[in-house]
N, C-alpha and C positions, 0 to 999 in steps of 0.2 A: 414652798420649795423653789429654789433658784433654778433658772434655766442652765443647762450644761454649757460649759465653756467650749468654744470652737477655736482650736489653735491651728495656725498655719502649719503645713507639712514641714517646712524648713525649721520651724521652732521646735517641733516634736523631735525631728532628726537631731538637732543640736542637743536637746536634753538627753536623748538616748546615748549620743556620743559622750556626753559628760558623765552619765551614769556608768558606762562601760569603762571609761578612763579611770574613774574613781575606784571601781571594783578592781581593776588591774593594779592600781597603786596600793590598794589595801592588801592584795594578795602577794605583792612583791616581797621577797625575803629581805631582811635587813642587809644593807650594804650592797644591794643589787644594782645600784646606779639608776635611781629613779628620777633623775633630773628631767629627762625628756617627758616622762609622764606628768610630773609636777608642772612643767611649762605648758603642756597641752591642756591640763586642767585649768590653769590660770587663763589661757587664751579662750577656752570654751566658756568659762565663767563670764569673761568680759563680753563675749559675743551674745550670750544668753541675756545678760542684764541690759545690754544696749539694743536689743532687737526692737524694731519699730512697733511690734505688737504692744509693748508695754507703755507706749505713749497714749494708748486709749484710756478712757476714764477708769476702767476696772483696775488697771495697774497690777504690779507684781504681787502685792499682798493678797489680792483677791484670787489670783490665778496660779500662784506658785505651786501650791500643793496639788492642784488639779493637773497642772502640766506634768509634774513628776509621775503622777498616776497614769495619765494618758500616754506618756512615753514608755512606761513599763508595760502597758497592755496593748499598745499600738502595733499593728501589722503594717509594715511599709508597703506602699504601692509597688507593683512589679517594675523592675528595672531601676529603682532608686538606690543610690549608694548612701552610706553613712556620711555624716559631715566630715569634711577634711580638716 
């Protein structure tokens, strides 16, 4: 069994913001003017993929699924805000 991944708080927060934005885009009615949501999703995707955590040897392929799971089940620390 592999050791669990330990993700930095800011990376989990970014993934949560991505998942929330994706869900909002999926729920938006057709013709609802989703340009801002699509742009935010692209921006968050770029920030996720270029986060310094991924320069470590494990890399995105080893931790991508675990990050999405951690973001889904993570309870943020008190006083923290979602990624801007």
